[in-house]
MIDOSE-1310 file (N, C-alpha, C; in nm, 2 decimals, decimal comma, always signed):
residues 303
mdnl	+5,92/+9,32/+15,14/+5,94/+9,34/+15,00/+5,93/+9,24/+14,90; +5,90/+9,12/+14,99/+5,87/+9,01/+14,89/+5,74/+9,07/+14,76; +5,65/+9,11/+14,82/+5,53/+9,17/+14,76/+5,57/+9,27/+14,65; +5,64/+9,34/+14,72/+5,69/+9,40/+14,64/+5,74/+9,38/+14,48
drfl	+5,84/+9,29/+14,51/+5,94/+9,23/+14,44/+5,87/+9,15/+14,32; +5,75/+9,05/+14,36/+5,69/+8,98/+14,29/+5,55/+9,11/+14,20; +5,51/+9,21/+14,27/+5,47/+9,33/+14,19/+5,52/+9,31/+14,04; +5,67/+9,38/+14,08/+5,72/+9,44/+14,02/+5,78/+9,33/+13,88
kefr	+5,75/+9,21/+13,87/+5,78/+9,15/+13,79/+5,67/+9,16/+13,67; +5,53/+9,20/+13,74/+5,41/+9,22/+13,64/+5,41/+9,37/+13,58; +5,50/+9,43/+13,63/+5,46/+9,60/+13,63/+5,50/+9,66/+13,48; +5,36/+9,75/+13,45/+5,38/+9,79/+13,30/+5,48/+9,93/+13,33
gdvf	+5,63/+9,94/+13,32/+5,71/+10,03/+13,33/+5,84/+9,98/+13,38; +5,92/+10,07/+13,38/+6,08/+10,07/+13,41/+6,08/+10,01/+13,55; +6,19/+9,93/+13,61/+6,24/+9,90/+13,72/+6,39/+9,95/+13,73; +6,43/+10,01/+13,81/+6,58/+10,08/+13,84/+6,55/+10,03/+13,99
rnvp	+6,71/+9,98/+14,03/+6,74/+9,91/+14,17/+6,84/+10,01/+14,21; +6,88/+10,05/+14,32/+7,02/+10,09/+14,35/+7,06/+10,20/+14,27; +6,96/+10,32/+14,21/+6,98/+10,41/+14,09/+7,03/+10,56/+14,12; +7,18/+10,60/+14,12/+7,20/+10,71/+14,16/+7,10/+10,83/+14,10
lkeh	+7,04/+10,92/+14,20/+6,94/+11,00/+14,16/+7,01/+11,13/+14,10; +7,14/+11,15/+14,12/+7,21/+11,27/+14,05/+7,20/+11,27/+13,89; +7,17/+11,14/+13,83/+7,13/+11,14/+13,71/+6,99/+11,18/+13,65; +6,90/+11,19/+13,79/+6,79/+11,24/+13,72/+6,74/+11,37/+13,81
tslr	+6,85/+11,42/+13,83/+6,81/+11,60/+13,88/+6,87/+11,70/+13,78; +6,85/+11,84/+13,78/+6,90/+11,90/+13,69/+7,02/+11,97/+13,78; +7,08/+11,93/+13,90/+7,16/+11,99/+13,99/+7,27/+11,87/+13,94; +7,23/+11,74/+13,91/+7,36/+11,65/+13,87/+7,38/+11,62/+14,04
iggp	+7,31/+11,60/+14,15/+7,33/+11,60/+14,25/+7,23/+11,47/+14,31; +7,28/+11,42/+14,42/+7,21/+11,29/+14,48/+7,27/+11,16/+14,47; +7,24/+11,09/+14,60/+7,27/+10,99/+14,63/+7,19/+10,85/+14,55; +7,15/+10,72/+14,59/+7,08/+10,63/+14,54/+6,95/+10,62/+14,60
adyl	+6,87/+10,59/+14,51/+6,72/+10,57/+14,54/+6,73/+10,43/+14,54; +6,65/+10,37/+14,63/+6,64/+10,19/+14,67/+6,56/+10,14/+14,55; +6,45/+10,22/+14,45/+6,42/+10,19/+14,35/+6,37/+10,32/+14,29; +6,38/+10,30/+14,14/+6,34/+10,39/+14,05/+6,24/+10,38/+13,98
lvpd	+6,10/+10,37/+13,97/+5,98/+10,36/+13,90/+5,94/+10,39/+13,79; +5,93/+10,35/+13,68/+5,86/+10,47/+13,57/+5,72/+10,39/+13,50; +5,63/+10,44/+13,59/+5,48/+10,36/+13,53/+5,48/+10,42/+13,38; +5,38/+10,32/+13,31/+5,37/+10,34/+13,15/+5,23/+10,42/+13,14
dtla	+5,18/+10,42/+13,25/+5,01/+10,49/+13,24/+4,95/+10,47/+13,35; +4,86/+10,54/+13,36/+4,75/+10,60/+13,50/+4,75/+10,43/+13,57; +4,67/+10,35/+13,49/+4,67/+10,21/+13,55/+4,77/+10,16/+13,63; +4,88/+10,14/+13,56/+5,02/+10,11/+13,64/+5,03/+10,21/+13,76
lkml	+5,02/+10,34/+13,76/+5,04/+10,41/+13,88/+4,98/+10,38/+13,96; +4,85/+10,35/+13,96/+4,73/+10,35/+14,06/+4,78/+10,20/+14,11; +4,77/+10,12/+14,07/+4,83/+10,01/+14,15/+4,94/+9,97/+14,18; +5,05/+10,06/+14,13/+5,17/+10,07/+14,22/+5,14/+10,13/+14,34
idll	+5,06/+10,25/+14,34/+5,05/+10,34/+14,47/+4,96/+10,25/+14,57; +4,88/+10,15/+14,49/+4,79/+10,10/+14,62/+4,89/+9,98/+14,68; +4,97/+9,94/+14,62/+5,06/+9,86/+14,67/+5,14/+9,91/+14,79; +5,23/+9,98/+14,77/+5,32/+10,06/+14,81/+5,24/+10,11/+14,96
aeie	+5,07/+10,13/+14,92/+5,03/+10,16/+15,08/+5,02/+10,08/+15,18; +4,97/+9,95/+15,07/+4,93/+9,80/+15,14/+5,03/+9,74/+15,22; +5,17/+9,79/+15,12/+5,28/+9,75/+15,24/+5,37/+9,83/+15,35; +5,36/+9,99/+15,34/+5,35/+10,07/+15,37/+5,50/+10,11/+15,36
meym	+5,55/+10,14/+15,22/+5,66/+10,15/+15,19/+5,66/+10,30/+15,14; +5,77/+10,39/+15,20/+5,71/+10,53/+15,16/+5,76/+10,57/+14,97; +5,71/+10,68/+14,95/+5,77/+10,65/+14,78/+5,74/+10,86/+14,80; +5,83/+10,90/+14,69/+5,82/+11,02/+14,62/+5,82/+11,03/+14,46
iigg	+5,74/+11,14/+14,46/+5,70/+11,14/+14,29/+5,83/+11,25/+14,23; +5,85/+11,23/+14,11/+5,94/+11,33/+14,07/+5,92/+11,36/+13,93; +5,92/+11,48/+13,87/+5,91/+11,48/+13,73/+6,04/+11,48/+13,65; +6,04/+11,65/+13,62/+6,18/+11,68/+13,54/+6,34/+11,65/+13,67
gtni	+6,30/+11,67/+13,78/+6,39/+11,69/+13,86/+6,47/+11,79/+13,87; +6,40/+11,89/+13,88/+6,43/+12,05/+13,88/+6,38/+12,10/+14,03; +6,40/+12,21/+14,09/+6,39/+12,25/+14,18/+6,37/+12,15/+14,30; +6,49/+12,07/+14,32/+6,48/+11,96/+14,39/+6,62/+11,94/+14,45
lvkd	+6,68/+11,90/+14,57/+6,81/+11,89/+14,66/+6,78/+11,74/+14,67; +6,84/+11,65/+14,64/+6,87/+11,49/+14,69/+6,99/+11,46/+14,77; +6,98/+11,47/+14,92/+7,09/+11,45/+15,00/+7,17/+11,37/+14,90; +7,28/+11,33/+15,00/+7,42/+11,25/+14,95/+7,38/+11,09/+14,98
ggvr	+7,30/+11,05/+15,10/+7,25/+10,92/+15,11/+7,17/+10,90/+15,06; +7,07/+10,95/+14,96/+7,00/+10,87/+14,86/+6,86/+10,90/+14,92; +6,74/+10,82/+14,87/+6,62/+10,81/+14,93/+6,61/+10,67/+14,92; +6,54/+10,64/+15,08/+6,52/+10,50/+15,10/+6,34/+10,47/+15,04
gcvi	+6,31/+10,38/+14,98/+6,20/+10,31/+14,93/+6,22/+10,35/+14,83; +6,06/+10,35/+14,74/+6,05/+10,41/+14,59/+6,08/+10,56/+14,54; +6,10/+10,61/+14,43/+6,08/+10,72/+14,38/+6,03/+10,72/+14,26; +5,92/+10,78/+14,23/+5,85/+10,70/+14,12/+5,86/+10,84/+14,01
slkr	+5,86/+10,79/+13,90/+5,88/+10,91/+13,74/+5,78/+10,91/+13,68; +5,71/+11,00/+13,66/+5,60/+11,05/+13,60/+5,65/+11,04/+13,45; +5,74/+11,08/+13,39/+5,80/+11,11/+13,28/+5,73/+11,04/+13,14; +5,67/+10,92/+13,19/+5,60/+10,88/+13,05/+5,43/+10,95/+13,03
fqkl	+5,40/+11,07/+13,12/+5,29/+11,12/+13,12/+5,29/+11,27/+12,97; +5,30/+11,20/+12,89/+5,35/+11,32/+12,79/+5,25/+11,43/+12,74; +5,12/+11,35/+12,72/+5,01/+11,41/+12,62/+4,99/+11,54/+12,68; +4,96/+11,63/+12,55/+4,89/+11,77/+12,48/+4,82/+11,77/+12,41
etvq	+4,69/+11,80/+12,41/+4,65/+11,79/+12,31/+4,50/+11,91/+12,30; +4,44/+11,94/+12,24/+4,34/+12,07/+12,25/+4,21/+11,94/+12,26; +4,11/+12,00/+12,33/+3,98/+11,93/+12,40/+3,88/+12,03/+12,36; +3,90/+12,19/+12,34/+3,75/+12,21/+12,31/+3,84/+12,37/+12,26
egdd	+3,73/+12,43/+12,13/+3,81/+12,54/+12,08/+3,72/+12,65/+12,06; +3,69/+12,74/+12,12/+3,58/+12,84/+12,09/+3,62/+12,96/+12,00; +3,54/+13,06/+12,02/+3,60/+13,17/+11,91/+3,73/+13,25/+11,96; +3,70/+13,24/+12,10/+3,83/+13,39/+12,13/+3,89/+13,29/+12,23
tvtl	+3,90/+13,16/+12,29/+3,93/+13,04/+12,35/+3,96/+12,93/+12,34; +4,09/+12,85/+12,40/+4,12/+12,72/+12,36/+4,16/+12,64/+12,47; +4,10/+12,54/+12,50/+4,11/+12,45/+12,63/+4,21/+12,33/+12,59; +4,30/+12,33/+12,65/+4,42/+12,22/+12,60/+4,39/+12,09/+12,75
fvqt	+4,44/+11,97/+12,72/+4,49/+11,89/+12,84/+4,59/+11,85/+12,80; +4,68/+11,91/+12,93/+4,86/+11,86/+12,92/+4,83/+11,77/+13,03; +4,91/+11,66/+13,04/+4,97/+11,54/+13,13/+5,06/+11,59/+13,19; +5,10/+11,55/+13,34/+5,21/+11,58/+13,43/+5,35/+11,57/+13,39
gapl	+5,35/+11,47/+13,34/+5,54/+11,49/+13,28/+5,56/+11,54/+13,20; +5,43/+11,64/+13,10/+5,46/+11,71/+12,96/+5,54/+11,84/+13,01; +5,70/+11,84/+12,95/+5,78/+11,95/+13,02/+5,70/+12,10/+12,99; +5,70/+12,17/+13,09/+5,63/+12,32/+13,10/+5,66/+12,39/+12,94
qrli	+5,77/+12,36/+12,90/+5,83/+12,47/+12,76/+5,77/+12,42/+12,66; +5,73/+12,26/+12,66/+5,65/+12,22/+12,58/+5,54/+12,28/+12,52; +5,44/+12,33/+12,64/+5,36/+12,39/+12,63/+5,38/+12,54/+12,62; +5,45/+12,60/+12,65/+5,47/+12,76/+12,64/+5,53/+12,76/+12,45
nhck	+5,60/+12,64/+12,40/+5,65/+12,66/+12,25/+5,49/+12,61/+12,18; +5,41/+12,57/+12,23/+5,26/+12,53/+12,15/+5,21/+12,67/+12,16; +5,18/+12,69/+12,29/+5,11/+12,84/+12,27/+5,21/+12,99/+12,17; +5,33/+12,96/+12,17/+5,36/+13,05/+12,09/+5,35/+13,01/+11,94
dsgl	+5,37/+12,91/+11,94/+5,35/+12,86/+11,76/+5,21/+12,89/+11,74; +5,09/+12,84/+11,84/+4,91/+12,88/+11,83/+4,88/+13,03/+11,81; +4,94/+13,09/+11,88/+4,89/+13,23/+11,89/+4,78/+13,23/+12,03; +4,83/+13,12/+12,10/+4,77/+13,15/+12,28/+4,83/+13,17/+12,37
tgle	+4,74/+13,29/+12,44/+4,82/+13,39/+12,54/+4,80/+13,35/+12,68; +4,87/+13,38/+12,77/+4,83/+13,37/+12,88/+4,96/+13,31/+12,97; +5,02/+13,28/+12,91/+5,19/+13,21/+12,97/+5,31/+13,27/+12,96; +5,32/+13,34/+12,85/+5,42/+13,40/+12,78/+5,56/+13,41/+12,92
glag	+5,53/+13,51/+13,04/+5,60/+13,53/+13,11/+5,66/+13,39/+13,19; +5,61/+13,25/+13,14/+5,64/+13,14/+13,20/+5,77/+13,06/+13,14; +5,81/+13,14/+12,97/+5,95/+13,09/+12,89/+6,04/+13,07/+13,00; +6,10/+12,97/+12,96/+6,22/+12,94/+13,01/+6,25/+12,85/+13,12
ipgt	+6,13/+12,86/+13,21/+6,13/+12,80/+13,34/+6,12/+12,62/+13,31; +6,22/+12,55/+13,39/+6,27/+12,41/+13,34/+6,12/+12,33/+13,43; +6,12/+12,21/+13,41/+6,04/+12,12/+13,46/+5,91/+12,07/+13,40; +5,85/+11,97/+13,45/+5,72/+11,92/+13,41/+5,55/+12,04/+13,47
mgga	+5,48/+11,97/+13,34/+5,35/+12,06/+13,45/+5,31/+12,02/+13,56; +5,33/+11,89/+13,66/+5,30/+11,86/+13,75/+5,37/+11,93/+13,86; +5,53/+11,93/+13,83/+5,58/+12,05/+13,93/+5,57/+12,20/+13,92; +5,54/+12,23/+13,79/+5,49/+12,39/+13,80/+5,33/+12,40/+13,84
lfgn	+5,26/+12,29/+13,85/+5,13/+12,29/+13,92/+5,18/+12,31/+14,06; +5,21/+12,23/+14,12/+5,24/+12,20/+14,24/+5,30/+12,31/+14,34; +5,40/+12,37/+14,30/+5,46/+12,47/+14,32/+5,39/+12,62/+14,24; +5,26/+12,60/+14,14/+5,26/+12,72/+14,14/+5,37/+12,81/+14,06
agaf	+5,43/+12,74/+13,97/+5,54/+12,86/+13,89/+5,50/+12,96/+13,81; +5,58/+13,08/+13,87/+5,54/+13,20/+13,81/+5,69/+13,26/+13,76; +5,65/+13,42/+13,68/+5,71/+13,52/+13,65/+5,69/+13,62/+13,60; +5,75/+13,75/+13,62/+5,69/+13,82/+13,55/+5,56/+13,86/+13,53
gyei	+5,50/+13,85/+13,65/+5,35/+13,86/+13,68/+5,25/+13,77/+13,62; +5,31/+13,61/+13,58/+5,22/+13,53/+13,51/+5,24/+13,42/+13,64; +5,12/+13,36/+13,66/+5,12/+13,24/+13,73/+5,06/+13,10/+13,67; +5,10/+12,97/+13,67/+5,05/+12,85/+13,59/+4,91/+12,84/+13,62
mdvv	+4,85/+12,86/+13,75/+4,72/+12,86/+13,84/+4,64/+12,95/+13,78; +4,68/+13,07/+13,69/+4,58/+13,16/+13,65/+4,51/+13,13/+13,55; +4,56/+13,02/+13,46/+4,50/+12,93/+13,35/+4,40/+12,82/+13,35; +4,44/+12,76/+13,47/+4,38/+12,60/+13,52/+4,24/+12,64/+13,51
qrvt	+4,16/+12,50/+13,42/+4,05/+12,53/+13,45/+4,02/+12,41/+13,56; +4,08/+12,28/+13,55/+4,04/+12,16/+13,59/+4,18/+12,09/+13,63; +4,19/+12,02/+13,73/+4,30/+11,94/+13,77/+4,25/+11,75/+13,79; +4,32/+11,70/+13,71/+4,29/+11,56/+13,76/+4,40/+11,47/+13,86
vler	+4,37/+11,43/+13,91/+4,51/+11,40/+14,06/+4,43/+11,24/+14,10; +4,56/+11,20/+14,17/+4,54/+11,05/+14,22/+4,56/+11,08/+14,36; +4,44/+11,10/+14,46/+4,48/+11,12/+14,60/+4,44/+11,01/+14,68; +4,50/+10,93/+14,77/+4,50/+10,85/+14,86/+4,44/+10,71/+14,78
galk	+4,51/+10,69/+14,65/+4,47/+10,56/+14,54/+4,35/+10,60/+14,47; +4,26/+10,75/+14,50/+4,16/+10,76/+14,41/+4,17/+10,90/+14,31; +4,10/+10,82/+14,24/+4,12/+10,96/+14,08/+4,03/+11,06/+14,16; +4,04/+11,16/+14,14/+3,95/+11,28/+14,19/+4,01/+11,42/+14,05
vyer	+3,91/+11,51/+14,09/+3,88/+11,61/+14,02/+3,90/+11,77/+14,05; +3,99/+11,85/+14,09/+3,96/+11,97/+14,16/+3,91/+12,06/+13,99; +3,82/+12,14/+14,05/+3,77/+12,21/+13,98/+3,86/+12,34/+14,03; +3,88/+12,46/+13,92/+3,99/+12,57/+13,98/+3,93/+12,65/+14,09
gqln	+3,80/+12,64/+14,12/+3,75/+12,72/+14,24/+3,74/+12,66/+14,36; +3,77/+12,52/+14,34/+3,80/+12,42/+14,47/+3,95/+12,45/+14,53; +4,04/+12,50/+14,44/+4,17/+12,55/+14,47/+4,20/+12,68/+14,53; +4,29/+12,67/+14,62/+4,33/+12,84/+14,69/+4,49/+12,86/+14,68
pgyr	+4,55/+12,85/+14,56/+4,67/+12,87/+14,54/+4,73/+13,00/+14,61; +4,88/+13,01/+14,63/+4,95/+13,09/+14,68/+5,06/+13,15/+14,57; +5,15/+13,23/+14,63/+5,28/+13,22/+14,58/+5,36/+13,10/+14,63; +5,44/+13,04/+14,50/+5,48/+12,92/+14,52/+5,41/+12,78/+14,54
eggf	+5,28/+12,83/+14,54/+5,15/+12,70/+14,62/+5,09/+12,69/+14,55; +5,03/+12,59/+14,50/+4,93/+12,55/+14,42/+4,78/+12,52/+14,49; +4,80/+12,48/+14,59/+4,72/+12,44/+14,66/+4,64/+12,30/+14,71; +4,76/+12,20/+14,66/+4,70/+12,06/+14,64/+4,72/+12,03/+14,78
pket	+4,69/+11,90/+14,84/+4,69/+11,86/+14,96/+4,83/+11,78/+14,94; +4,91/+11,77/+15,04/+5,05/+11,72/+15,02/+5,04/+11,58/+14,96; +4,97/+11,48/+15,00/+4,96/+11,34/+14,91/+4,94/+11,36/+14,77; +4,89/+11,44/+14,70/+4,85/+11,44/+14,61/+4,91/+11,40/+14,50
iilg	+4,87/+11,32/+14,40/+4,96/+11,29/+14,26/+4,89/+11,38/+14,15; +4,95/+11,46/+14,08/+4,89/+11,56/+13,97/+4,90/+11,46/+13,85; +4,78/+11,43/+13,78/+4,79/+11,33/+13,63/+4,80/+11,43/+13,56; +4,71/+11,51/+13,54/+4,68/+11,61/+13,42/+4,58/+11,70/+13,45
vhvr	+4,61/+11,82/+13,33/+4,54/+11,97/+13,35/+4,48/+12,03/+13,28; +4,36/+12,03/+13,27/+4,29/+12,12/+13,12/+4,33/+12,28/+13,20; +4,36/+12,34/+13,07/+4,45/+12,50/+13,08/+4,32/+12,57/+12,97; +4,31/+12,67/+13,01/+4,21/+12,78/+12,90/+4,27/+12,90/+12,89
lerd	+4,34/+12,91/+12,72/+4,39/+13,00/+12,70/+4,32/+13,10/+12,58; +4,38/+13,24/+12,57/+4,28/+13,30/+12,51/+4,36/+13,35/+12,39; +4,29/+13,32/+12,28/+4,37/+13,34/+12,11/+4,42/+13,48/+12,12; +4,53/+13,51/+12,04/+4,60/+13,62/+12,00/+4,61/+13,60/+11,88
dpqa	+4,77/+13,73/+11,86/+4,77/+13,68/+11,72/+4,90/+13,63/+11,73; +4,94/+13,52/+11,69/+5,09/+13,44/+11,69/+5,19/+13,51/+11,71; +5,19/+13,62/+11,58/+5,34/+13,69/+11,62/+5,35/+13,80/+11,72; +5,24/+13,84/+11,78/+5,27/+13,91/+11,92/+5,26/+13,82/+12,05
vktt	+5,23/+13,69/+12,01/+5,23/+13,61/+12,15/+5,40/+13,55/+12,14; +5,43/+13,53/+12,01/+5,61/+13,52/+11,99/+5,72/+13,64/+12,04; +5,68/+13,72/+11,99/+5,78/+13,81/+12,01/+5,75/+13,87/+12,16; +5,64/+13,83/+12,27/+5,63/+13,90/+12,39/+5,70/+13,78/+12,48
teay	+5,68/+13,65/+12,44/+5,75/+13,52/+12,48/+5,88/+13,55/+12,48; +5,92/+13,55/+12,33/+6,08/+13,57/+12,30/+6,15/+13,67/+12,39; +6,11/+13,76/+12,41/+6,15/+13,91/+12,49/+6,14/+13,87/+12,65; +6,05/+13,78/+12,71/+6,08/+13,71/+12,84/+6,18/+13,64/+12,84
lkek	+6,17/+13,56/+12,75/+6,30/+13,43/+12,74/+6,40/+13,53/+12,74; +6,43/+13,62/+12,65/+6,56/+13,72/+12,66/+6,58/+13,75/+12,78; +6,52/+13,82/+12,84/+6,55/+13,90/+12,97/+6,61/+13,78/+13,09; +6,50/+13,63/+13,08/+6,56/+13,57/+13,18/+6,72/+13,52/+13,13
katq	+6,73/+13,47/+13,02/+6,88/+13,45/+12,98/+6,99/+13,54/+13,01; +6,96/+13,67/+13,01/+7,05/+13,79/+13,08/+7,06/+13,78/+13,17; +6,97/+13,76/+13,28/+6,94/+13,77/+13,40/+6,96/+13,66/+13,50; +6,96/+13,49/+13,44/+6,98/+13,39/+13,53/+7,07/+13,28/+13,46
pigq	+7,12/+13,21/+13,55/+7,24/+13,09/+13,46/+7,14/+12,99/+13,38; +7,07/+13,01/+13,30/+7,00/+12,94/+13,21/+7,12/+12,88/+13,16; +7,12/+12,71/+13,14/+7,22/+12,64/+13,09/+7,35/+12,60/+13,18; +7,37/+12,64/+13,30/+7,44/+12,54/+13,43/+7,36/+12,50/+13,47
rsag	+7,43/+12,41/+13,59/+7,31/+12,31/+13,68/+7,30/+12,37/+13,79; +7,16/+12,40/+13,83/+7,10/+12,46/+13,93/+7,00/+12,38/+13,93; +6,87/+12,45/+14,07/+6,78/+12,36/+14,04/+6,68/+12,50/+14,07; +6,69/+12,63/+14,01/+6,62/+12,72/+14,04/+6,60/+12,80/+14,15
cvfk	+6,53/+12,90/+14,18/+6,54/+12,98/+14,28/+6,55/+12,89/+14,40; +6,68/+12,90/+14,47/+6,70/+12,84/+14,62/+6,57/+12,87/+14,76; +6,58/+13,02/+14,73/+6,47/+13,07/+14,83/+6,37/+13,13/+14,79; +6,25/+13,14/+14,87/+6,14/+13,20/+14,84/+6,15/+13,36/+14,85
npes	+6,08/+13,48/+14,75/+6,09/+13,60/+14,77/+6,01/+13,64/+14,92; +6,08/+13,69/+14,97/+6,03/+13,77/+15,08/+5,93/+13,88/+15,09; +5,81/+13,93/+15,12/+5,74/+14,05/+15,12/+5,83/+14,15/+15,07; +5,93/+14,19/+15,16/+5,97/+14,32/+15,12/+6,08/+14,33/+15,01
lpag	+6,15/+14,26/+14,98/+6,25/+14,23/+14,88/+6,28/+14,10/+14,79; +6,33/+14,10/+14,69/+6,33/+13,98/+14,63/+6,44/+13,93/+14,69; +6,46/+13,79/+14,69/+6,57/+13,68/+14,79/+6,70/+13,71/+14,69; +6,72/+13,72/+14,55/+6,84/+13,74/+14,47/+6,90/+13,86/+14,55
klid	+6,77/+13,98/+14,52/+6,85/+14,13/+14,59/+6,89/+14,12/+14,70; +6,82/+14,03/+14,81/+6,90/+14,04/+14,91/+7,04/+13,98/+14,97; +7,06/+13,88/+14,92/+7,15/+13,78/+14,92/+7,28/+13,86/+14,85; +7,19/+13,94/+14,71/+7,33/+14,03/+14,62/+7,40/+14,11/+14,73
eagc	+7,30/+14,19/+14,82/+7,37/+14,30/+14,85/+7,41/+14,28/+15,02; +7,38/+14,15/+15,04/+7,44/+14,09/+15,15/+7,61/+14,05/+15,15; +7,62/+14,05/+14,99/+7,75/+14,03/+14,97/+7,78/+13,89/+14,94; +7,70/+13,80/+14,89/+7,71/+13,65/+14,89/+7,73/+13,61/+14,74
kgmr	+7,72/+13,69/+14,63/+7,74/+13,66/+14,50/+7,86/+13,61/+14,52; +7,91/+13,47/+14,43/+8,04/+13,38/+14,43/+8,04/+13,30/+14,52; +8,05/+13,34/+14,64/+8,05/+13,25/+14,77/+8,04/+13,08/+14,73; +8,15/+13,04/+14,77/+8,11/+12,87/+14,73/+8,14/+12,79/+14,83
vgdi	+8,10/+12,68/+14,83/+8,14/+12,55/+14,94/+8,20/+12,43/+14,84; +8,31/+12,41/+14,86/+8,34/+12,32/+14,73/+8,28/+12,34/+14,59; +8,24/+12,27/+14,54/+8,20/+12,29/+14,38/+8,05/+12,38/+14,36; +7,98/+12,39/+14,48/+7,86/+12,50/+14,47/+7,89/+12,68/+14,48
evst	+7,86/+12,70/+14,41/+7,86/+12,84/+14,42/+7,75/+12,96/+14,40; +7,74/+13,05/+14,47/+7,64/+13,18/+14,46/+7,64/+13,17/+14,31; +7,55/+13,20/+14,24/+7,56/+13,25/+14,07/+7,59/+13,37/+14,08; +7,72/+13,41/+14,00/+7,73/+13,54/+13,96/+7,67/+13,62/+13,90
vhan	+7,54/+13,55/+13,81/+7,47/+13,60/+13,72/+7,30/+13,64/+13,80; +7,31/+13,55/+13,88/+7,16/+13,59/+13,98/+7,18/+13,52/+14,11; +7,18/+13,60/+14,25/+7,25/+13,55/+14,39/+7,15/+13,45/+14,43; +7,03/+13,41/+14,38/+6,94/+13,33/+14,44/+6,93/+13,18/+14,36
ffvn	+6,99/+13,18/+14,28/+7,06/+13,04/+14,22/+7,18/+12,95/+14,26; +7,18/+12,87/+14,32/+7,33/+12,81/+14,31/+7,32/+12,72/+14,21; +7,50/+12,73/+14,19/+7,48/+12,63/+14,06/+7,60/+12,53/+14,10; +7,64/+12,40/+14,03/+7,68/+12,33/+14,04/+7,81/+12,30/+13,94
tgeg	+7,93/+12,37/+13,99/+8,03/+12,40/+13,88/+8,11/+12,25/+13,85; +8,07/+12,14/+13,90/+8,17/+12,03/+13,90/+8,11/+11,92/+13,96; +8,18/+11,85/+14,08/+8,12/+11,70/+14,18/+8,05/+11,78/+14,28; +7,97/+11,88/+14,26/+7,90/+11,90/+14,38/+7,84/+11,81/+14,41
raed	+7,82/+11,85/+14,59/+7,75/+11,74/+14,72/+7,66/+11,80/+14,75; +7,57/+11,73/+14,80/+7,44/+11,81/+14,85/+7,47/+11,85/+15,02; +7,55/+11,78/+15,08/+7,63/+11,87/+15,18/+7,69/+12,02/+15,20; +7,72/+12,00/+15,05/+7,77/+12,12/+15,00/+7,71/+12,25/+15,01
flml	+7,60/+12,20/+14,93/+7,46/+12,28/+14,89/+7,42/+12,34/+14,98; +7,39/+12,25/+15,13/+7,29/+12,30/+15,25/+7,38/+12,39/+15,30; +7,52/+12,37/+15,33/+7,65/+12,46/+15,41/+7,63/+12,61/+15,34; +7,62/+12,61/+15,21/+7,60/+12,72/+15,13/+7,46/+12,82/+15,15
mdmv	+7,38/+12,74/+15,16/+7,27/+12,78/+15,23/+7,22/+12,83/+15,33; +7,29/+12,77/+15,43/+7,31/+12,82/+15,57/+7,38/+12,94/+15,57; +7,52/+12,95/+15,50/+7,60/+13,08/+15,52/+7,52/+13,18/+15,46; +7,44/+13,16/+15,35/+7,37/+13,24/+15,26/+7,28/+13,34/+15,37
serv	+7,17/+13,23/+15,42/+7,08/+13,26/+15,55/+7,14/+13,34/+15,65; +7,24/+13,28/+15,70/+7,31/+13,40/+15,82/+7,36/+13,52/+15,77; +7,40/+13,50/+15,67/+7,46/+13,65/+15,63/+7,34/+13,73/+15,59; +7,24/+13,69/+15,51/+7,14/+13,80/+15,50/+7,04/+13,81/+15,62
ydvf	+7,07/+13,74/+15,75/+6,96/+13,79/+15,86/+7,07/+13,89/+15,94; +7,19/+13,86/+15,93/+7,26/+13,92/+16,02/+7,29/+14,10/+15,93; +7,28/+14,10/+15,80/+7,29/+14,21/+15,75/+7,11/+14,29/+15,71; +7,00/+14,23/+15,75/+6,89/+14,25/+15,68/+6,77/+14,23/+15,84
givl	+6,82/+14,13/+15,90/+6,71/+14,11/+15,99/+6,61/+13,99/+15,91; +6,63/+13,92/+15,84/+6,49/+13,89/+15,70/+6,57/+13,69/+15,73; +6,47/+13,62/+15,75/+6,46/+13,49/+15,78/+6,42/+13,46/+15,63; +6,53/+13,42/+15,54/+6,54/+13,33/+15,42/+6,45/+13,19/+15,43
epei	+6,35/+13,17/+15,34/+6,27/+13,04/+15,39/+6,32/+12,96/+15,23; +6,35/+12,83/+15,23/+6,39/+12,77/+15,11/+6,26/+12,73/+15,01; +6,28/+12,74/+14,92/+6,22/+12,75/+14,78/+6,24/+12,60/+14,75; +6,35/+12,56/+14,74/+6,43/+12,42/+14,66/+6,32/+12,34/+14,76
rivg	+6,31/+12,22/+14,69/+6,26/+12,10/+14,75/+6,36/+12,01/+14,80; +6,42/+11,99/+14,93/+6,51/+11,86/+15,02/+6,45/+11,77/+15,04; +6,52/+11,66/+14,98/+6,47/+11,49/+15,03/+6,59/+11,44/+15,04; +6,55/+11,35/+15,11/+6,67/+11,24/+15,12/+6,73/+11,22/+15,28
qke	+6,84/+11,15/+15,27/+6,89/+11,15/+15,41/+7,05/+11,15/+15,38; +7,15/+11,21/+15,47/+7,25/+11,22/+15,50/+7,34/+11,10/+15,44; +7,45/+11,11/+15,39/+7,52/+10,97/+15,41/+7,56/+10,89/+15,54
């Protein structure tokens, strides 16, 4: 620990100790992290990762804190936030296509809005999905038949302390899976989008967003979809038809708008969230004989 403390005195970024992670997640749930570190740039991040490997300290990466449930006991070791990695710029323009470079900490909706304003098509269906580019890529965010990996050209990552570039053909993405090795830290992505009429892109994007607002609890404290969709039926439909809408444990409730969203209606705890997941999974299995798999990322330890 002495090595880490000495390093942090010269660290280019913000250092927080024993910080409640509920302040850094969309669910507003989570116990404390020993360290929350926010590097200013890629070099600071690489030096930090190298040191943590040397002293054998565990760490985890967060972006926007969406699609994550932090247990009430918090996280030992380091949590690294990449929220300073915000660049979004045009790197190549053709007659019919535009290539953008977007860093991992930039909100996905910033890219969607840029495409809407610039008449770039290919991502309209992702309107309204929270979180950052890094999280969207790692989980291959998708909706309405669109997936983020559909427009990826290449991805720059930090892997075992070394910079590496994955071309799209080297990755094998799937449903809610970008195809990256588990230890990968995404730094930025080149996306190639097609030009279209700006008004058409705007109309399509806003139509998808309107539908999403009507069918999902946007604006409430949630972490997106709790369970992956089985091949047979969407998880939300299974949960709804199993009679789970409105079920609750403590301040955690199965949304009455979309059953695959659990919302924190007050001072919800991870323990309550996990108990509700178990109750819903058991009910769906009893009714349909289908085992639901978590889509939400669960980290940390019990109190």
